C-alpha positions as CSV (number, residue, x, y, z in Angstrom):
1,X,-4.1,11.1,2.8
2,X,-7.8,11.3,2.9
3,X,-9.7,8.4,1.0
4,X,-13.3,8.4,-0.3
5,X,-15.3,5.5,-1.6
6,X,-18.9,5.1,-2.6
7,X,-20.0,1.4,-2.2
8,X,-23.1,0.5,-4.3
9,X,-25.0,-2.8,-4.8
10,X,-28.3,-4.6,-4.5
11,X,-30.0,-4.3,-1.1
12,X,-28.9,-7.8,0.2
13,X,-26.6,-9.5,2.7
14,X,-23.5,-9.2,0.4
15,X,-23.8,-5.4,0.2
16,X,-24.1,-5.2,4.1
17,X,-20.9,-7.5,4.2
18,X,-18.9,-5.2,1.9
19,X,-19.9,-2.3,4.2
20,X,-19.0,-4.2,7.2
21,X,-15.7,-5.2,5.7
22,X,-14.9,-1.6,5.0
23,X,-15.7,-0.6,8.5
24,X,-13.6,-3.4,9.9
25,X,-10.5,-2.1,7.9
26,X,-10.9,1.3,9.5
27,X,-13.3,3.0,7.2
28,X,-15.9,5.2,8.5
29,X,-19.4,6.1,7.4
30,X,-19.8,9.5,5.6
31,X,-23.3,10.4,5.7
32,X,-26.4,8.2,5.5
33,X,-27.2,5.4,3.2
34,X,-29.1,6.0,-0.3
35,X,-31.6,3.7,-1.8
36,X,-33.2,3.8,-5.4
37,X,-35.2,1.3,-7.2
38,X,-34.0,-0.4,-10.4
39,X,-37.2,-1.2,-12.2
40,X,-35.5,-3.1,-14.9
41,X,-34.2,-5.6,-12.5
42,X,-36.9,-5.2,-10.0
43,X,-34.6,-4.6,-6.9
44,X,-33.5,-1.9,-4.5
45,X,-30.0,-0.5,-5.1
46,X,-28.1,0.7,-2.0
47,X,-25.2,3.1,-1.7
48,X,-23.0,4.1,1.3
49,X,-20.0,6.6,1.4
50,X,-17.2,5.7,3.5
51,X,-14.0,7.7,4.2
52,X,-10.6,7.0,5.8
53,X,-7.6,8.9,6.7
54,X,-4.2,7.5,6.3
55,X,-1.4,9.2,8.1
56,X,2.0,9.4,6.6
57,X,1.2,8.3,3.1
58,X,0.7,10.4,0.1
59,X,-2.3,10.0,-2.4
60,X,-1.6,9.2,-5.9
61,X,-3.8,8.3,-8.9
62,X,-2.4,4.8,-8.6
63,X,-4.0,4.4,-5.1
64,X,-6.3,1.3,-5.0
65,X,-9.0,2.2,-2.7
66,X,-9.9,-1.3,-1.8
67,X,-6.4,-2.1,-0.7
68,X,-6.8,0.2,2.3
């Protein structure tokens, strides 16, 4: 099965750790990061797409992406 996730969050160490954790679980970066500014909260929000292919497992609607 092919999996896709889009991680988002404030531009801080916690976001970088989430992306790093995904990479260490076998996810791969898909494209470049995105940034936008939230004027209400006064902070930058990051986004990063990651993908992963899992051989021998079929995708279903019940698949919990964070488990992979």
